[in-house]
C-alpha positions in Angstrom: 0.0 0.0 0.0 1.3 3.4 -1.0 2.1 5.8 1.8 3.1 9.5 1.5 4.5 11.4 4.5 5.2 15.1 4.0 7.2 17.2 6.5 9.1 20.4 6.8 6.4 23.0 6.8 6.1 25.8 9.3 5.9 29.5 9.9 8.4 31.8 8.1 8.6 35.5 7.4 8.3 36.7 3.8 11.5 36.3 2.0 12.5 33.3 4.0 13.0 29.7 3.0 11.7 26.3 3.9 12.6 22.8 2.7 9.8 20.3 2.4 10.4 16.5 2.3 8.2 13.6 1.3 8.9 10.0 2.1 7.2 7.5 -0.3 6.7 3.9 0.5 4.8 1.0 -1.1 5.6 2.0 -4.7 8.4 1.7 -7.2 9.5 5.3 -6.5 12.3 5.5 -9.0 10.1 5.1 -12.1 7.5 7.6 -11.1 7.2 11.3 -12.0 6.8 12.9 -8.6 5.4 16.3 -7.9 4.5 18.8 -5.2 1.0 20.2 -5.2 -0.8 22.8 -3.1 -4.4 23.7 -2.4 -5.7 27.0 -1.3 -9.2 27.1 0.4 -11.9 27.0 -2.2 -9.6 26.2 -5.0 -8.5 23.1 -6.8 -5.3 21.4 -5.9 -2.6 22.6 -8.3 0.7 21.1 -9.3 3.5 23.5 -8.6 6.6 21.4 -9.4 7.4 18.0 -10.9 10.4 15.9 -11.5 10.9 12.8 -13.7 12.9 9.8 -12.7 15.8 11.2 -14.7 15.7 14.6 -13.0 13.9 16.7 -15.5 11.9 19.4 -13.7 9.0 21.6 -14.5 7.4 24.4 -12.5 4.3 26.5 -12.4 4.9 30.1 -13.3 3.9 31.2 -9.8 6.9 29.5 -8.3 9.5 29.4 -11.1 12.8 30.8 -10.0 11.9 30.5 -6.3 11.2 26.8 -5.7 13.4 23.8 -6.6 12.3 20.2 -6.6 14.7 17.4 -6.3 14.6 13.7 -5.5 16.7 10.9 -3.9 15.7 7.7 -5.5 17.8 5.7 -3.0 15.8 7.2 -0.1 12.5 7.2 -1.9 12.2 10.9 -1.0 11.3 14.0 -2.9 12.1 17.5 -1.7 10.9 21.0 -2.4 13.3 23.9 -1.6 11.3 27.0 -1.2 13.1 30.4 -1.3 11.9 34.0 -1.4 8.6 32.9 0.1 5.6 35.2 -0.2 2.4 35.4 1.9 0.5 34.0 -1.1 2.5 30.8 -0.7 0.6 30.1 2.5 -1.2 26.9 1.9 -1.0 23.1 2.6 1.5 21.4 0.4 1.2 17.7 -0.7 3.5 15.5 -2.7 2.3 12.7 -5.0 2.9 11.0 -8.2 2.0 12.7 -11.4 -0.8 11.9 -12.0 -1.7 11.1 -8.4 -1.7 7.6 -6.9 -5.1 6.0 -6.9 -6.4 3.5 -4.3 -9.8 1.9 -4.7 -10.7 4.2 -7.6 -9.9 7.4 -5.7 -6.9 9.7 -5.6 -4.8 9.0 -2.5 -3.2 11.9 -0.7 -1.0 12.1 2.4 -1.7 14.5 5.2 0.2 17.4 3.7 2.4 19.9 5.4 1.2 23.5 6.2 3.4 26.4 5.1 2.6 29.8 6.6 4.4 32.9 5.3 3.9 36.1 7.4 4.2 39.5 5.9 
């Protein structure tokens, strides 16, 4: 059974940095495209960064140049380095495969990690 455990969120001032981590178990991690998503209240979850098994990355325009996604296939872990944080980055962040893992016909998500950026 797939399990996603996100960590590293917290409270930071605008302009600060955080590094999120996501440990993945129960899947052949190295072959998956992995991503970081975020969801603001009342909005759909959006993919903000993705990385292929070979290390090719892609970013949403809103985070390009500020966030960096990386992965360690030996540790089954994906990271998101977040720099120059803005108050609008305040939201819960989730990691998942791209597209998301599905269990029993539904998308499976971990608990996420809250990022709060104060102005």
